[in-house]
Every structure is written in structure tokens, then in C-alpha cells.
C-alpha positions in Angstrom: 41.6 183.0 146.6 39.7 184.1 143.6 39.9 187.3 141.8 38.7 189.3 139.8 41.8 190.6 138.4 42.4 190.1 134.5 38.5 188.7 134.0 37.2 192.3 132.9 40.1 192.8 130.2 40.0 188.8 129.2 36.3 188.2 128.9 36.8 191.9 126.3 39.2 190.7 124.3 37.0 187.1 123.7 34.2 189.1 122.6 35.5 192.0 121.3 38.4 190.2 118.6 41.4 191.8 119.8 43.5 193.7 123.1 42.8 196.7 120.9 39.9 196.9 121.4 39.3 196.2 124.8 41.9 198.2 125.5 39.2 201.4 123.8 36.1 199.3 125.5 37.4 199.7 129.3 40.6 203.3 129.2 42.6 200.9 128.6 46.7 200.9 127.3 47.3 197.4 124.8 49.8 196.9 126.6 47.8 197.0 129.7 44.9 194.8 129.0 47.5 192.2 127.1 50.2 192.3 130.7 46.6 191.4 132.6 45.7 188.7 130.2 49.0 186.7 131.0 48.8 187.3 135.0 45.4 185.8 134.4 46.1 183.1 132.8 49.3 182.9 134.8 47.6 182.7 137.7 45.1 180.2 136.5 48.1 178.2 135.2 46.3 177.4 132.1 45.7 178.8 128.5 43.0 181.0 127.4 44.2 182.8 124.7 45.7 182.0 120.9 47.6 184.4 119.9 49.0 185.1 116.3 49.8 188.2 114.0 47.0 188.0 112.2 44.2 186.0 114.3 43.4 186.1 118.4 41.0 182.7 119.3 40.1 181.4 122.5 41.3 177.3 124.0 39.4 174.6 124.5 40.0 176.6 128.2 39.8 179.3 127.4 35.8 179.1 126.3 35.0 176.9 129.3 36.3 180.1 131.3 34.8 183.0 128.7 31.2 181.0 129.9 30.9 181.4 133.6 33.2 184.4 133.7 29.7 186.3 131.4 27.4 184.5 133.5 30.0 185.6 136.9 29.9 189.6 135.5 26.1 189.1 133.9 25.3 188.4 137.9 27.0 191.4 138.5 25.1 194.3 136.1 21.5 192.4 137.6 23.3 193.3 141.7 23.9 197.3 140.2 20.9 197.3 138.4 19.3 196.4 141.1 20.7 198.4 143.5 20.0 201.4 141.8 16.8 201.1 141.6 17.0 200.8 144.8 18.6 204.1 145.0 15.7 205.2 142.8 17.7 208.3 142.2 20.2 208.4 138.7 22.9 211.5 138.9 26.2 212.0 137.6 27.4 213.4 134.0 25.0 211.5 130.7 26.1 212.1 127.6 25.0 211.9 124.7 24.1 211.9 120.5 21.2 211.9 118.3 20.8 213.0 114.7 19.9 216.9 114.6 15.6 216.9 113.1 14.4 213.0 115.0 17.0 214.5 118.2 15.5 217.5 118.4 11.6 216.8 117.6 12.1 213.2 119.9 14.4 213.4 121.7 15.0 216.4 123.6 11.4 216.1 124.6 11.3 213.4 126.6 15.0 213.8 128.0 13.5 217.3 129.5 11.2 214.9 131.5 13.8 212.8 132.0 15.2 215.4 133.8 12.9 216.9 135.0 12.1 213.3 137.2 15.9 213.2 138.2 17.1 216.9 139.0 20.6 215.4 141.0 21.1 214.2 136.6 23.5 216.1 134.4 22.7 215.1 130.2 25.4 216.9 127.6 23.5 216.1 124.2 25.2 216.4 121.5 22.9 216.8 118.1 24.7 216.1 115.4 24.8 214.1 112.3 28.3 213.4 112.4 28.8 209.1 112.9 31.6 209.3 116.4 32.7 207.0 118.0 31.6 206.2 121.3 34.8 204.7 123.2 37.0 208.0 121.9 35.2 210.9 122.7 33.4 209.5 125.9 29.8 209.3 124.1 27.8 207.2 127.1 25.1 206.7 124.8 24.4 207.7 120.9 20.5 207.5 118.7 21.4 206.0 115.7 18.5 205.3 112.4 18.0 202.7 110.4 20.6 199.7 109.3 22.9 198.4 110.9 25.7 196.0 110.3 27.5 194.4 112.8 30.0 196.0 115.6 30.7 196.1 118.5 29.2 198.1 120.2 25.5 197.0 121.8 22.6 197.8 120.1 18.7 198.4 121.9 16.0 198.6 119.3 13.9 201.3 120.9 11.2 201.3 118.2 10.2 201.7 114.9 9.6 204.9 111.5 8.1 203.7 108.3 9.6 205.1 104.7 5.7 207.3 103.0 6.8 208.3 99.0 4.4 211.0 99.1 2.2 213.9 97.2 0.2 216.3 97.9 -2.8 215.8 96.3 -2.2 218.9 94.2 0.7 217.3 92.0 -1.3 214.3 92.1 -4.8 216.1 89.8 -1.9 217.8 87.1 0.5 215.2 86.6 -1.4 211.8 87.5 -1.2 208.8 90.3 1.9 206.5 90.0 1.2 202.9 90.1 4.4 201.6 89.6 8.2 201.3 90.2 8.6 202.3 86.6 6.0 204.9 86.2 8.0 206.7 88.5 10.3 207.7 85.2 8.4 210.3 84.1 7.4 212.5 88.3 9.5 215.3 89.6 10.4 213.3 92.4 12.1 215.3 95.7 16.0 214.3 95.9 17.7 214.3 99.6 21.2 213.7 99.3 21.1 211.6 97.0 19.6 210.0 94.1 18.3 206.6 95.7 15.3 205.5 96.7 14.6 202.5 99.3 11.8 199.7 97.9 10.7 196.7 97.8 9.5 194.9 95.2 8.7 190.8 95.0 9.8 190.2 98.0 13.1 191.9 97.7 15.2 194.7 98.7 15.8 197.9 95.5 17.3 200.8 94.9 15.5 202.9 92.7 17.3 205.7 90.8 15.2 209.2 90.6 14.9 212.2 89.6 13.5 215.9 90.0 14.4 219.7 90.5 14.7 219.7 93.8 17.6 218.6 96.3 17.8 219.1 100.2 19.3 217.9 103.3 16.1 219.0 105.5 13.2 217.3 105.5 11.7 219.0 106.9 12.0 221.8 103.6 10.3 218.3 101.5 8.1 218.3 103.1 6.9 221.7 102.9 8.2 221.1 99.0 5.9 218.1 99.3 3.0 220.0 100.7 3.0 222.9 98.0 2.4 220.7 95.5 6.1 220.7 93.0 6.7 216.7 93.5 6.9 213.7 95.2 9.2 212.5 98.4 9.5 209.7 100.3 10.1 210.6 104.1 9.9 208.6 107.4 6.2 209.2 109.1 7.7 211.7 112.1 8.1 213.9 109.3 4.5 213.5 106.8 2.2 211.3 109.5 0.2 213.9 110.8 0.4 214.9 107.0 -1.1 212.3 105.5 -3.8 211.8 108.5 -5.7 215.0 107.2 -5.6 214.6 103.2 -2.9 217.1 102.6 -0.5 213.9 101.1 -1.7 211.0 99.7 0.3 208.2 100.6 0.9 206.9 96.9 2.7 203.6 96.4 2.1 201.4 99.3 2.4 198.0 98.3 5.8 198.2 97.8 7.2 199.8 101.0 10.1 198.4 102.2 10.1 196.8 106.3 10.1 199.2 109.0 13.3 200.5 109.8 14.9 200.7 113.6 15.5 203.3 115.6 18.0 202.1 118.0 20.3 203.6 120.7 23.5 201.8 120.8 25.8 202.0 123.9 29.8 200.6 124.3 30.3 197.0 125.8 27.4 195.9 128.6 29.2 195.5 130.7 30.4 199.0 130.8 26.2 200.6 130.7 25.3 202.2 134.7 22.4 202.4 135.9 21.3 206.2 134.6 22.8 204.7 131.2 19.9 202.2 131.1 17.7 203.9 133.5 17.4 207.0 130.3 17.4 203.6 127.5 14.4 202.5 129.9 12.7 205.5 129.9 12.8 205.8 125.6 11.6 202.4 124.2 8.8 203.1 126.9 8.1 205.9 124.9 8.9 206.3 121.9 7.0 204.6 120.4 3.7 205.9 120.8 5.3 210.3 121.4 3.7 212.7 120.2 6.9 215.7 118.9 4.6 219.3 120.9 3.2 220.8 118.0 6.2 223.5 118.1 8.8 221.0 117.5 7.0 219.3 114.4 6.9 222.5 112.2 10.5 223.9 112.7 13.3 223.5 109.9 15.4 220.8 110.9 18.5 219.0 109.1 19.1 215.6 107.6 19.3 212.8 109.8 21.1 209.7 109.0 21.6 206.5 108.2 23.8 204.8 110.2 25.8 201.4 109.2 28.1 199.9 112.0 31.3 198.4 110.4 33.8 196.3 112.6 35.2 199.6 114.0 33.9 202.0 112.4 31.3 203.1 111.7 30.0 205.1 108.4 27.0 207.7 108.1 24.7 208.5 105.2 21.8 211.1 104.7 18.8 209.9 104.4 16.2 212.8 104.7 14.3 212.6 101.3 14.5 209.6 100.5 16.8 207.1 101.7 20.2 206.1 100.6 21.8 204.2 98.3 24.9 202.8 99.5 
């Protein structure tokens, strides 16, 4: 008689590439995961994994078994989702994290509306610019901004953001309009926590070192300084779009702008994704692209947001308010 025992452990090991990562994702000890995979191999009378001190690879039988297990587990996911939608009442506790400024202006208002529809749900929202280990610290979901590298987390793109180089008309009247990247050398560029702006020239990404009289880790504060004519800034659209529309800021060097960056939902392996998390992610994906923050949140001061780069089992964070970071 077929049984599920050991299947989750085997699939996690195969997909995450190690017993340690699988144990962390499943909230089990490494010994438990190893024991369940060994029992599964014994029950099937076949070796599924080649184990050495340096690497872990699938046997031919393991590859075949993994393919069928994925189909079965994906079907189980869909069955749970269908049941959740049938019940249509997400409940219980949900823990997520988001960068401070973007979380205050965009995520928190949407979560408030979500809770009003589903009062049986309890959400813990941690706004921080620290990059947290979702599995180790018990988070269901993280919102991240910018470019993502490979990781064991699942990433879903929710929306996009665009970086703008801009300045106030008063500044441009005094100092002139830069028409090329080299002309930025003669201008006062307002900085975030690093000396680089991300731009594009000749179809290639370029890290441009800039300098100026103000360095600040608040995108709102840098926006205010630009509006006062202090200098030129590079900031995401959710800080400056309305000022560009009103003519209070003027976009510069649009031909050198990088392609739009992603705004992402990150969560542990999809088979750990509960229906309530899936419903919240679906809600954010549906509403964030056209969402306009309440006016009170648009004008408040906030800390810098975070660009996250996923690397293996860890994550490295770089501050991006006041210009996208360099490495």
C-alpha cells in the first residue's frame, strides 16, 4: 500500500540540494530527514540519492520518482487551495515582513483592507530594513524590492517600480540641465547610503559614482531636499511620481534609465505555502500595480527601503533610497 511517509523529505532534499536546507524548510532535524529518506529507499528497494561528503545528486530512479512526486504534491496543493476557496474564510496567524518606507505606504494599507474582509485572520507585520531568515524566524512571507539572485525561497513578482533621476525646476535654472551621464560630474547629486546610481548606457547596466552635499537614508527626506532645489536625486516612482506629474520635479536622463525592477513576494518552498498566505499574495498581486497610497502616508518620513540579493541559504541587503546601490 502506497504511503506519503518520506516523500516530503525526499522532495525537499532533492529540490533544495542538501539535508540541512531540507531540514530547515521542514522544521525537522537533519537526522530525521535523513532517516525518512533512507526508510523511503528501503521501502522502494531502490537508491534515490548519491551521497558524498561534497555533493548530493539524484540517481536515475531518483529523478523519475521526483518527477511523479512533484505531480502528486502539486495536486495536493491544488486540493488544499480549492478547499480553502470553498471555505473562503482565511483564519489563524500570518507573519510577514516588509521594508519600512514601502511597507508603511503600500503594504500596511492593503493589509488593513484585507483584515476587514477576513476578521478571523491575525496578521503580524514587521516593518524592518534588516534581511530576516524567513524559515529560522518563522515568517510566512516577505516583501522585497529590486533584483533577486538564486535562493531556496519561492519568488513571485507582485508589481514593478521605476527609478527616476530628477530635480526641481529651480535647481535646473541655476545649474543647467545634464544631457549625458558624464555631465552629472558637475552637479550636486543627493545620495542614499552609497556613492553609486544604477543606470544604463548602450544597452548595458552601469554603476555610476556620483557625489553631492547631502547623504541620507530616507527617501522622503531626499525627495524634500530635491523639491527645495538642493540637488538631483535618483529615487523610485513611489516617492517622486506625483511630483513629476505636477511639474514640481523634472525627469532627467530618461534615455539612461534602467528597466523597471521587481517588487516581490518571497516565501519558503511552495508546499509550505498555506491557503491564507496564498490569498494574501494574490491580493497584493492584484492591487499593488495600480495602488495609490493614502495622502497621509505619501508625505510622512520613512527610512530607506532595501534591495535584497538572495545567495544560497543566506541573503545580503543593500540600502536603495536615494539611488540604487552598488555592490
